[in-house]
C-alpha positions in Angstrom: -24.1 31.6 3.2 -23.3 35.3 2.8 -24.0 37.5 -0.2 -20.4 37.4 -1.5 -20.5 33.6 -1.5 -23.8 33.6 -3.3 -22.3 35.8 -6.0 -19.2 33.7 -6.4 -21.3 30.6 -6.6 -23.4 32.2 -9.3 -20.3 33.3 -11.2 -19.0 29.8 -11.1 -21.6 28.4 -13.4 -25.0 26.7 -13.0 -23.6 23.3 -12.0 -21.3 24.8 -9.4 -24.1 26.9 -8.0 -26.4 23.9 -7.7 -23.7 21.9 -5.9 -23.2 24.8 -3.4 -26.9 25.1 -2.7 -27.3 21.4 -2.3 -24.3 21.4 0.1 -26.2 23.9 2.3 -28.8 21.1 3.0 -26.2 18.3 3.4 -25.5 16.5 6.6 -21.8 16.8 5.8 -21.9 20.5 6.5 -22.2 21.9 10.0 -22.4 25.6 9.3 -22.6 28.1 6.4 -19.1 29.3 7.3 -17.7 26.1 5.8 -19.5 26.9 2.5 -18.3 30.5 2.5 -14.7 29.4 3.1 -14.8 26.6 0.5 -16.3 28.8 -2.2 -13.7 31.5 -1.6 -10.9 29.0 -1.8 -12.1 27.5 -5.0 -12.4 31.0 -6.5 -8.7 31.5 -5.8 -7.7 28.4 -7.8 -6.7 28.9 -11.4 -7.2 26.9 -14.6 -7.8 23.2 -14.5 -7.6 23.1 -10.6 -10.5 25.6 -10.4 -12.6 23.5 -12.8 -11.9 20.3 -11.0 -12.8 21.8 -7.6 -16.1 23.1 -9.0 -16.9 19.7 -10.6 -16.2 18.1 -7.3 -18.7 20.3 -5.5 -21.3 19.7 -8.2 -20.8 15.9 -8.1 -20.6 15.5 -4.3 -22.1 18.7 -2.8 -21.6 18.5 1.0 -18.6 16.1 1.1 -16.8 18.1 -1.6 -17.4 21.3 0.3 -16.3 19.7 3.5 -13.0 18.5 2.0 -12.2 21.9 0.5 -13.0 23.7 3.7 -10.7 21.5 5.7 -7.6 21.8 3.6 -5.3 24.9 3.6 -4.9 26.8 0.3 -1.5 25.4 -0.6 -2.5 21.8 -0.1 -5.8 22.4 -1.9 -3.8 23.7 -4.9 -1.5 20.7 -4.9 -4.4 18.3 -4.8 -6.4 19.8 -7.6 -3.3 20.4 -9.8 -2.0 16.9 -9.3 -5.2 14.8 -9.6 -7.2 14.9 -12.9 -9.7 12.0 -12.1 -13.1 13.1 -11.1 -13.8 9.7 -9.7 -10.7 9.8 -7.5 -11.6 13.2 -6.1 -15.2 12.2 -5.4 -14.2 9.0 -3.6 -11.6 10.9 -1.5 -14.2 13.5 -0.5 -16.7 10.9 0.5 -14.1 8.9 2.4 -13.1 12.1 4.3 -16.8 12.7 5.1 -17.1 9.2 6.4 -13.9 9.4 8.5 -12.1 6.7 6.5 -9.6 9.4 5.5 -8.7 12.0 8.1 -7.2 15.5 8.0 -3.8 14.1 8.8 -4.0 11.7 5.9 -4.9 14.6 3.6 -1.8 16.5 4.8 0.4 13.5 4.1 -1.2 12.8 0.7 -0.5 16.4 -0.4 3.0 16.2 0.9 3.6 13.0 -1.1 2.0 14.6 -4.2 4.1 17.7 -3.9 7.3 15.6 -3.5 6.5 13.4 -6.4 6.4 10.2 -4.3 2.7 9.9 -5.2 0.8 10.9 -8.3 -2.8 11.0 -9.4 -2.8 7.3 -10.4 -1.5 6.3 -7.0 -4.2 8.3 -5.2 -6.8 6.8 -7.5 -5.7 3.3 -6.4 -5.5 4.4 -2.8 -9.1 5.6 -2.8 -10.2 2.5 -4.8 -8.6 0.1 -2.3 -10.4 1.8 0.6 -13.7 1.7 -1.3 -13.5 -2.0 -2.1 -12.2 -3.4 1.2 -15.5 -5.2 1.9 -16.2 -6.3 -1.7 -12.9 -7.4 -3.2 -11.5 -10.7 -1.8 -8.0 -9.5 -2.8 -8.2 -6.4 -0.6 -7.6 -7.0 3.1 -10.5 -5.5 5.1 -7.9 -4.7 7.9 -5.9 -2.3 5.6 -6.6 1.4 6.2 -5.3 4.7 5.0 -2.4 4.6 7.4 -1.3 1.3 6.0 -1.5 2.4 2.4 0.5 5.6 3.1 3.1 3.5 5.0 3.5 1.4 1.9 4.0 4.6 -0.2 6.6 5.8 2.2 8.4 2.5 1.7 8.4 3.0 -2.1 5.2 1.2 -3.0 3.9 2.1 -6.4 0.2 2.0 -5.5 -1.0 2.3 -9.1 0.9 -0.9 -9.9 -0.2 -2.8 -6.8 -2.3 -5.9 -7.2 -3.0 -6.4 -3.5 -2.1 -4.9 -0.1 -2.6 -6.8 3.2 -1.4 -7.1 6.7 0.2 -10.2 8.0 -0.4 -11.9 11.4 1.9 -9.3 13.0 0.0 -6.4 11.3 3.0 -5.7 9.0 2.0 -4.1 5.7 2.8 -6.3 2.6 2.0 -5.7 -1.0 2.3 -7.3 -4.5 3.1 -5.1 -7.5 3.1 -6.1 -11.1 6.9 -5.5 -10.9 9.2 -6.8 -13.6 11.3 -9.8 -14.6 13.4 -9.5 -11.4 10.6 -9.2 -8.7 6.9 -9.0 -8.3 4.0 -10.6 -10.1 5.6 -10.7 -13.6 8.7 -12.4 -12.1 6.5 -15.0 -10.3 4.7 -15.8 -13.5 7.8 -15.9 -15.7 9.7 -18.1 -13.4 7.2 -20.3 -11.5 3.8 -20.2 -13.1 3.9 -23.8 -14.4 5.1 -25.1 -11.1 2.1 -23.6 -9.3 -0.3 -25.6 -11.6 1.1 -28.8 -10.1 -0.4 -27.9 -6.7 -3.9 -29.1 -5.8 -6.7 -26.6 -6.6 -4.5 -24.3 -8.7 -5.5 -23.9 -12.3 -5.5 -20.2 -13.1 -3.4 -17.1 -12.5 -6.1 -15.8 -10.2 -5.7 -19.0 -8.1 -1.9 -18.3 -8.0 -2.4 -14.7 -6.8 -4.9 -15.8 -4.2 -2.5 -18.5 -2.9 0.3 -15.9 -2.6 -2.1 -13.6 -0.7 -3.2 -16.5 1.6 0.3 -17.6 2.3 1.2 -14.2 3.6 -2.0 -13.9 5.6 -2.2 -17.4 7.0 1.3 -18.9 6.6 4.1 -19.1 9.2 6.7 -16.3 9.0 10.4 -16.9 9.1 13.2 -14.3 9.0 15.1 -14.6 5.7 18.9 -14.9 6.2 19.6 -12.1 3.7 16.8 -9.7 4.3 13.0 -9.7 4.7 10.6 -12.4 5.6 9.7 -15.8 4.1 6.1 -17.1 4.6 5.5 -20.8 4.2 2.2 -22.6 4.1 1.0 -26.2 3.5 -1.0 -26.8 0.4 -2.8 -30.1 0.5 -1.3 -33.0 2.3 2.3 -33.0 1.0 3.0 -29.7 -0.7 4.3 -26.3 0.5 4.4 -22.9 -1.0 6.8 -20.0 0.0 6.6 -16.2 -0.5 9.6 -14.0 0.0 8.9 -10.4 1.1 11.6 -7.8 1.1 12.5 -5.7 4.1 10.2 -2.9 3.0 7.1 -5.1 2.6 7.3 -5.7 -1.2 6.6 -9.3 -2.5 9.8 -10.3 -4.2 8.9 -13.8 -5.3 6.7 -16.9 -4.6 7.0 -20.5 -5.6 6.0 -24.0 -4.6 8.5 -25.6 -2.1 10.7 -24.1 0.6 14.0 -22.2 0.8 17.2 -24.3 0.9 17.8 -23.3 4.6 14.4 -24.4 5.7 14.3 -27.4 8.0 11.4 -29.6 7.0 
């Protein structure tokens, strides 16, 4: 790194300086030019955004510097002004370093943050879902950054989302907490006790997992009004149905089949 960068790093505090010097030895960094560029960009940020960017470099060193270097100044300002969570920013930088999140995703994320269609809580859930794909049975391992951003563009509230998955035709589907009219709260208010009559269903977690499996494994039918109905056999003589709206949002689920379904 050049002398000006070294001075800025020193002026940024001991933790920031340590992060910058660790980044110089990180495999995430290909050249000192990246460090020079990132340190200058961070120096141009004001207030909380400046502090958050410095903390990111301290906590992640190379991946944090790589993220800052890749983003243009306007997008960088949007990201660090919109997102307060250190964990979210750290996960995002590591995912960018690993290639799970790409430059084009960062561009779209900052556009969504800038427009208000996404906020810091949504981005937190976005990065959490990507981090837990291989460890959480309610997170589809096939879901990637593109799929989550598709859901956001279709009005998904990621921070309120219980699961996101892709059906057998690779269409993105998700279940939100929702309200009394649609979503998880609606399912519990209207049909919880009915689910407990099905074999193997004794908890709310069982119900949620069954809804997930029905979308993932059940047969899909076009709904006469709008969207898709998924139907799956449960045991030897029971069925369960899940109605998904045209945008991919889980509207409702219950034992049985729609009135129009030919058994």
